[in-house]
N, C-alpha and C positions, 0 to 999 in steps of 0.2 A: 428383452434382456438376453445378452449373449451367453451361450452355454459355457459353463466352467468345466474344464477337464483337468485330469491329473496325470502326471508322468513321473516315473521314478527311475533313477539311474545313477551313473557315475560321471563326473565332469571329465570330458575327454580333452577339451582345450579351451583356453580363454581367447576370444577374438578381440575384445576391448574391455578395459576396466578403468573407470575414473576413481582415483584414490580418494578424492575429496568428498564426493557425494555417493560413491558406491555403485553408480550406474555401470552395469555389466552386460556384455554380450558373450554367451558361452555356447559350446556344443556339449549336449548331454547325450551320453550313450546309454540307452535304456536297456532294461533286462532282456527285452525282446530283440536287441541288436539294432534298433532304430536310432539314428542320429538326429536329435531335435535341436534347433536353434532356440535358445531361451534368452529373453531380454528382461531387464528390470533392475531394481536396486538389490544387488547381491554382494555386499561388501566382503572383501577378503576371500572371494571364491578362488579356488585353485584346483588344478587337475588332480584327480584321485579321490576327491571327497564325494560323499553320497548325498544326493538331493532328491527330495520329493517336492515337486512343483505343482501348485494349483493355479490355474490362470485361464486366459482366453486366447484363442488363435487370432492372429492378425496377418494380413497380407501386406508384406513390404513391397513397394513398387520395384525395387532392384534385387532384393535378396529373398523374395518369395515368402513362404509361410514361416511364421515364428510364433513362439509361445510367450506371451507377456505374463511374467510371474506376478501374482497378487498375494499368494501365501507360500511360505517355504518351510520345509523341515530339512535339516541338514545334519550330517554326522561325519566325523573324521574318518579317513581311511584306516582299515585294519590290516589289509594285505601289505606286505613289505614293499612290493613294487609300486603300489599306489601311494604308500608313505613317501617313497623316494620321489615320485612325480610331484607330490604335494610340496615337499620341502624344496625341491629343485626349481619350483616355479617362482621363487623369490618372496614367499610369504614372510621369511625372516631376513632382516638386514644382515648381510655378510655371509649368507649361505647360498652358494651357487651349486650347479650340478655335481662338481667334484666333491665338495665338502658334504653335500647331501648324501652322496653315495657312501662316503666314509662313515658318516654318522649312522646310517641305516645298517650298513654291514657290521658295524661295531655293536649296536644295541638291538637290532631286529625289532620284534614286536613291542619292545619296551621304549622305543625311540621317543614317543611323545611324553611318556611319564618322566623320562630322564630330563628332557628339555624343560619340563615345568617344575618338577619337584627335586631333582638332583643335578642341577646344572654344572656343579663342580666336576662331575664325571665326564663332561664333554672334553675336558683338558687331556683325557687319555686318547682322544682321537688324533690321528696323524695330522699335523698342520694346524691344530687349534691350541692357542695359548690360553692361559688362565683368564687373561683380560678379554680375549675374544670370546671365550666360553660364556663369560658374564654378559657380554653384549648380545650374543645370540640368544641366550636364555631370556634376557629382558625383552628383546624384540618378540620372541615367541609368547611370552607372558602377556604383553600388550595385545598381540594378535588374538590370543585365546580369550582375553577379557572382552574384546569387541564381539567375538563370536558368541560368548555366553550372554552378553547384553542383547544381541539379536535373538538368541534362542528364548530369552525371557519375554521379549516383546512378541515374538511369533506365537508363543503360548496363548497370548491374548488377542491374536490376529491383528496386531499393530504393524504398520509398514516398517521394513528394515531401515528406510531413510531416517526414521526417528532415532535410531541408534547413533547415526552420525551426528545429529544435533546434540544429543545427550553427551556424547563423547567430547564434542567441542566445548560444551559448557562445564562438565564436571571431570573431564579427564579420565584417568584409570579408575577413579572411585565412583563412576557413574552407576554401575550396577548395585554397588553397596548402598549408595544414597537412595536409589530407587526402591530397594528392598526395605530401607528404613522408613521411607515416606513415598509411596507410589503416587501420592497426590501432586508430586512435582510434575507429573504428566499434564496436569490441567493448567499449568502456567502458560503465559503468552507464548514463550519460545517454542513450546511443544505443540500447542494447539489441539490437544486431545480434549474432547468434551468431558466436563466434570463427571457426568454420569458414567462414562467409560472408566475413568480413573477410580471412581467410587466402586464400581463393580470389581475391578482388579483388587483393590484394597480389601474388600469384603471377602473375596476368595482366598486372600492371603491370611485371613484371620484377624483383620483389624476390627475393633469393636465399633458399633454405631456411634458411641459417645467418645471415641478417641480424640485427643487434642488435635492430631494431624488432620483428621476429617473435618472437624468443626472449624478450625482456622482456615483450612483450604477453601471451605465453602464460603466463608465470609469474604476472603480475598478474591475468589472467583466472581462473586456477585459484583464487587467493586470494579473488577477488570471488565466484566461483561458489560456493565452499564457505562463504562468509559467508551466502549465501542459504539454505544448509542448516543454519545455526546455529553454524558454527565461528568462533571468534574468531581462531584461528591454525591453521596446519598444521605438523606436524613436518617438519623440513627434508627428511628422506628421502622422506616421502610426497609432499611438494610436488614434489620433483625427479622422482620416479617418475611422478606424475600428468601433469606437464608433458611428460615424454618420451613418454608414451603418447598425449597429445593431438597432439604433433607427429610421432609415429611416427619417433623418432630415438633415439640413445643418450643417456645421462644426463650426459655431459660438458658438452654445450652448454647445457642448462638450468641446470646447476650454475654455469657461468661467468656466465650471464645473471643468476641470482639474486644472485651476489656483486656484480655491477655495481649492481643495484637497491639492495642494502644499502649500498654505498659512496655512492650518490646520496641515501640517506636515505628512499627511497620505501618500502622494506621494512625492518623492524626484526627482527633475529634476537637472541634471548636464551635463555639456558639456563633452562628452566622445568620444575621437577619432573623433572630428569634427561632432559629432552627439548630438542633444539635447535628452539625454537619460532620460526616465521616469521610475522610479522604485517604486514598493511597498516598504515602508520604511524598513521592515524587511530584504528584499533582498539587499537593498542598504547598510544597516548596516552590513550584512554578508560579502558583497564584500569588503567594506572598512576595516572591521576587519581582513579579510584574508590578505590583503595587509600589513596592519600595523604589524600584528603578524609574518607574514612570513619574513618581512624585519627585525623585531627584532631578529628572529632566525638567519638570515643570517649575521647580524651585530655583534652578540655576538662572542667573541673570543673563538674558539673551544678548547677543551682539546685534543691537538694533540697527536697522537701516533708516536713516533719516530721509532717504530719497525714494521711498517706495512709490508714492503717488506720481512723482516725476518719471520713475521707471515705467510705471503702467502707461503713462501718456506716450512715452517713447516707443514702447512695445506696440501699442495700438497703431502708431504712425508707421512703424517698420513693417507690421504685418497687414496693414490696410484693413483693420477691422475695429469694431467698438465693443469693448467688454460690457457684459451685463453688470448691474450693480453688485450682485453676489459674487461674480467672478473677480471684480475689482477688490471687493472686501476680502476674498480669499488671498489674493496676492499681498494686500496690505497686512493681513494677519500673519502671513508667512514671514514678512519682514520683521514682525514684532515678537512672535511667539516661538518657543522652542518646539512645541508639539501642536500639530494642526490636523484636524480631520476634514476631509472633503468628500461629500457623499451626494449622490444624485442618480436618477434613472437614465435611460438611454436618451440621447439627443439634448441633454441639458448642459453640455459643454465641459465635461470633466477633463477631456484630453486637452482642449485649448487652454484650460486653466492650469493644468499641470505643466504645459509648455511654458506658460508665462512665469510660473513659480521657478522652474528650472533656470530660465533666463535671468530672473531676479537674483537667485542664489549665485549664479556665475558672475554677475556684475558685482556682487558683494565679495567675490573672491573665494567662495566656498567650493570645496571639492564635493561634487554631487555624484551619488550612485543611485541607480534605479533597480528595483527588485520586484518580483512577483512570486506567488507560492508555487506555480507550476511552470514547466518549460514552455508550454504553449502561451500562457499568459505573459511570460517574460518576452517571448518572441513578438507577440502582438504589441506590447509596450514599446519595444525597440522600433517597430515599424511606424508607430503613431508619433513617437517623439523624436526619432532620428538619432537617438542615443542608445548605446549598448545597455541592455537590461539583463540581469541574471536572476536565476531562481534564488530564493532566500537561502536554501541549503548550500548552494554553491558559493554565494556571497560569504557565508559563515565558515566555509572550509570544512564541509561535512566529511566525516570518515566513519567507518564501521569497524568496531573491534570484534573480530570473529570469535575470539576466545571468551570474552565477557558478554557477547551478544548485545552490545550497547552502542547506541549512536552517540558520536562525540563531534564537537566542533572545535576547530583550531582557533577561531576568533571568539575570545571571551574577554572578561575584564582584565585578564593578564596580558592578552595580546589583542587589543581592540581594533576595530576598523579604522583605516586612515581617513575615511570620509568625514567631512564637516556637516553634510546633509544627506539624509537617506529618504527616498520616496518609495513607498510600497503600494503597488496597485493590487486590486482584487482582494482587499483585506477581509472580506466576508469569508474567504476560504482559509484564513490563517487560524490555526488552533492554538490553544493555550501554551503547550510546551514549545512550539516553534516561536511564538511571540516572546516568550520568556528568554529563549536563546538569543533572539535578535536584540532585545534590550540589554542583555549582558555584554554584547559586543560593541555597544555604543559608548564613546567617550563622553564625559560630562560636557554639556553645552552643545552636543550634536543636535542639529535640526532634524525633526522627524515629521514627515507628512504621510498620513495614512489615507488612501483613496479607495473608494469602493461604493457598492450599491447595497445599502442596508436592508433592502427588501428582497434580496436574493436569498437562496437557501443558505443555512449556516454551514460551517466547516464540517468535513467528514469526521475529523478528530474531535477530542474533548474541548468543550467550551463554546462560548458564544461571544468571542472577544470583541469583534467590531461593534456589535449591538450594545454590549456591556459598556464599552468605552463611551459611546454616544449617550446612552441613557444615564450614565453616572454624572454627566454635566461637569466633569472635571477638566475636560479637554475642549479647547475652542473648536467649534464645529460649524462648518459652512454647508448649508443645505442648498443644492442647486435644484430648483423646482421648475424654472422657466424652460419650456421646450422651444428651441430656436426655430424660426420660420422655415428654414431649409429642412430641418429634421421633422417638422410638423407635417411635411408633405408625405412622409413615410407612413403607410398604414401599419407597418410593424410597430413603429414607435407609438403611434396613436393608440393602437390596441393594447400594447404593453402597459401604457399609463392608465388606460381604462380598467384593465384587469387589476392593477394595483389599487384602484379606488373601489374595487368590488363589483365593477360592471362587466358584463359579458363582452367579449370582443365582437366586433361587427362581422358576422359570418356571412352576410348577404352581399356585400359590395363586390368581392372578387375582382379587385383591380389593383394596379400598381404592383406592390411587392408582397401582398398578403392575399392568400387564396384559401378557401375552405371547400373541401370535397366531402359531402355527407355520405358516409358509408356505415350504416348501423350494424350490418352483418360482419362479424370478425374476419371471415375468410375473404369476403369481397374487399374489405379494407386492406388486408395484407396484399392481395393481388394488385390493388391500385398502388400501394406503396412501392412494390417491386417494379411495376410498369413505369412509375414516375422516375425512378432512379436509373432504370435500364435504358429507356427510350425517350419518354416524353420530355423530360428536362434537358437531356443532352441534345436531342434533335430539334425541339421547338423553342427552347429558351437559351440554348448555347451554353449550358452549364455542364461541364464534364462530370462524370459519375464520381471521380475522386475528390470533387469539391462539394459534394452533397453529403450531409450527415443526417441519418435517420435517428430520431429521438423518441423515447417512449418512457412513461413513468415507471414501468415495471419490467422485471426479468421474466415473469411467468405468463402463461396464457398464449393464445394465438398472436396477440400484438405485443408480446414481451420480447426481450432481446434474444433469448435462446432460440425461439422459432424464427424471428426475423433474420437473425444472422445466418441461419441455415439457408433460408430462402434467398437472401441477397447474395450469399456466396455462390449459389448455383447460377444466379442471373448475371452477376458482375465479374466473377472470376471462375468460370466453369472449368471442368476437367479438360485437359488438352494434352496431346502427345508431347513428351519432353518436359512437362510441368510436374515437378515432383510433389508428392503428397505424403502426409504422415498422419496415421490414425493414433490418437491418444485417448484411450477410454472410449467414450461415445462421441468425441469431437474429432472432426477431420480438419487438418491444417494443410494449406496448399501454398506453394510459391506465389507471391503476388497478393496474398490476403492482407487486408487491413486488420491490425491487431492492437490490443490495449493491455498495458500492465495493470493487473487487478489488485496488487498489494505491493507495498514497499519492499524492495530487495536491494539492500545496501552492498551486497557482494558482487554485483554485476560490474564487470570492467568494460568500458566503452571507449571508442576512439573516433575522432572526427577526421575528415579528409586532410586537414592541415596538420595532423599529427597530435593535436590536443587529446589527452587521455583523461579519464575520470572514472569515478565509481558511483554506482547507484542508479536504479530506475525506480520511479515512484508511481504509486497508485494513480491511474488516470493518464499516464503517458501513452501516446498513440503513435504507432509506427506501422511497418509493413514487413512481411517475410521476404527477404531478398533471396535466400538460398536455403534449401534443405539438403544436407549432405547425402551422398550416395548411400552411405551406411545406415542412414536414418538415426544417427546418434546425436546429431547436433543441428542447429538452425542458425542462420545469420539474420538478425533483425536490424532494421534501420528506424530509429526514433528521431525524426527531424535532424538527420545528419549525424547522429550518434550511433555508430554501428557496434553491435555486441553479439557475441556468440553465446547461445543458450543450449545447454544440454537438454535432452528431451524431458528429464525429470523436472525441469523448470516450467514445463508447459502447464503445470497446475496453477501458475500465477500469471498466465496469459490467456486472453480470450479474444474471439473475433470482435471486430469493432465497426462493421458496416452499420450496425445499429448499437446504440448505447443508451443507458438510462440518463434522464435529465440530471440526476445527481452527479454522474460521472462527467457530464459535459460542462460543469461549472468552470469558469475561468477561460473557456474556449469560445471562439467566434468562428462561424462558418459562412462561406459565401452564400450557400443555400442550405436550409434545414427543412426536413419533413418530419412533422410531429404526428405520431400515432396516438390519437386521443380516443381511447376506448375505456370502458369501465374497468377499474382495477381495485386493489385493496384500498379501503377507506382512508388509511393514513397517507396514501399517495395522491388521492384526489383532492388536492388542496391548492389554494391560490399561489403559494410560493413556488410550487412545482410548475404550474402553468406560466407564471410570470418569468421564471428563470428560463423556461424553454423558449418563450417568445423572444427573449433578449439574446439568444445565441445566434440568430440569423442576421447577417450583415446586409444582403441584397434581396433575398427572397425567402419567404416562409410559406409553406403549404401545410395546413392542418387537415389530416385525413381521419375521419371517424364519426363519432356519435355527438351530435350537437348538444344533446342533453348532458352528456358527460362534460363537455367544455363549459357549459353554463354552470354546472354544479361545482366545478373546480374554481371558477371565478368567484362564486358566492361563498365558498368555504375558506374562511381565514384562520381556521384552527391551526395553531402552531404547536409542535411538540415542545413541552417545557423542558428546558435543560437546567439541571441543578448546577449553578455556578455562583461563587461568592465574589467574583471580581467587581461587579457593579457596586456591591455593598462595601467592599474594601475601599474602592476609589472614592465613594461618596462620603466616607468618614473624613472628618476634617482634622483630627489630631495628627501630630507629627508621626512619620513612619518610624517603625522600630518596635512597636508595641505588640507585634503579632505573637501568638503562642498557641500551643495545642494543649488539650486536656491530658 
């Protein structure tokens, strides 16, 4: 643990400041006469103010030693010359050095009081009209509001960057709203743990049975479980979990839940004999999916009478013979508005999709292809020869910074122009995204959903693909026959064996599948590093940048945290002229492979052809192209989309030489190396092993404990996700009868 130190002094100068996120580089003149470079989120910093900074020393490769601020105490200047420096720095719109000098000369030590409480007196300053006085006072009032908000957060050791988020969401009223209800901090946008918000509220005098506390705890439990994949929670489980969180009886959470239901923030409905409690937006998404999917299914399709003939023509043109289920899929695509195509590796999904695309084109339909991630869309483009987009891009995603909400330009008011939409990797699509997609389809649009139902479910809420299949409302074609050419692949044979509950063949070590038994964790890690650095590049001709290390877990010797450190040292070592940046305990270096670890809709990116867009998504993989000399920003490249990240955004980026199997969903790699060591029981399951095996295209090497591999293959335990979609779709009455309690 790095030693935290404290420095106190006066801001001498501002080197750099980002007004949007508060990231600042400043020079601090300490009381001992030392000038210290301080970096961190210090919004509204200006020369003349007093700071007490607590943080850690960092060594910047270009600028030397600097203090990264983790905690701050700040106060306005009291000396008149410091007041002048402060105002002259531009903290108030419309006040430059000359006006600042006139204001301070006129009011002296009263300057800040006049600006905030008696702005009309500013009109007595030479060159300041009554209108300008009001504008200056309003700017100063906003400035002071943000400072007080930061002071409030600092009192509870919360980061200053949180003030920027609260200000974006609540404007000038942010501090007032926070004082009225500190539990706002536990909302998704703020990301503060409920226990922290609760501690703050208690210190402010809120009672243990206050309505704000009880209702915030209920909604926190629903939001927290959404991140675990649940669309709703049964009423009894929700009340019990909330009572445990608050360490109280169940009566109070039950009353709070009823209030939230009455207010319409939570919807309760009887679902499959369970009293299901939903956050309203998730209930609306689930109901919308049912209604719109039923609408597509009910619409009379524009049938093609020549499907069989088209299949024959495609076979002749492509010089192949479709399997019976592939033919059935194409014929169903000609007859049905909605079709599901599912199957494991080597069963011909791609060939079938190509045939369906050709059929739709012969029918004169405008076809678009989409996938949930950029990598999956790129792979779909390569396999079909047609452009594919992410679902977000297809729907015209945008991010409203003020309301902190994701919006789509394509809706029922402005639907997609396409007559047919084909979505690949459907197991990764969560409920809100699928709801948005259905909203954008015109009546009668063909929809083909493609995926592997045995892979891990989506990161977001719901189990959409599985629910659609199991509801039996949508025509589904299961491709189970492994083609002869694919059957020659040991990767594919072993993946199908695992899917049947059988252990992979760890003894053959031939073709494209190898197992290296390493039961000792340190020895396993050394082998992984050696494979990526020398053995595969030199003996198998696979460059290191085409190898992906996978592991079930983040923690432990064979977890991503340790593996990324070791692989960074081996594959992208320190070198003269190669810039580095230390962020907390993580070191980033030019040339590093990195991954976006959470959705950030504010990121602006540009391609080489001039195409621009917004948003980077959880799981996007790229590399560090450049670290600025100042250490204030980085340029990242995500598959041709270049974006500039401020250093404060590094909390949403991680090294990606190694990644968890969950993060690798939807991607395919020329070579994959799987670290198979014992981990948390919830991760040692068949779905994780199967998904890992199916990520490799040409070569898969499993390194680790053979007992762990066999245990994963035998363990078919799947985390239950509370979702009402299957139940809703299976009901046969006409849509429109949905309702909440």
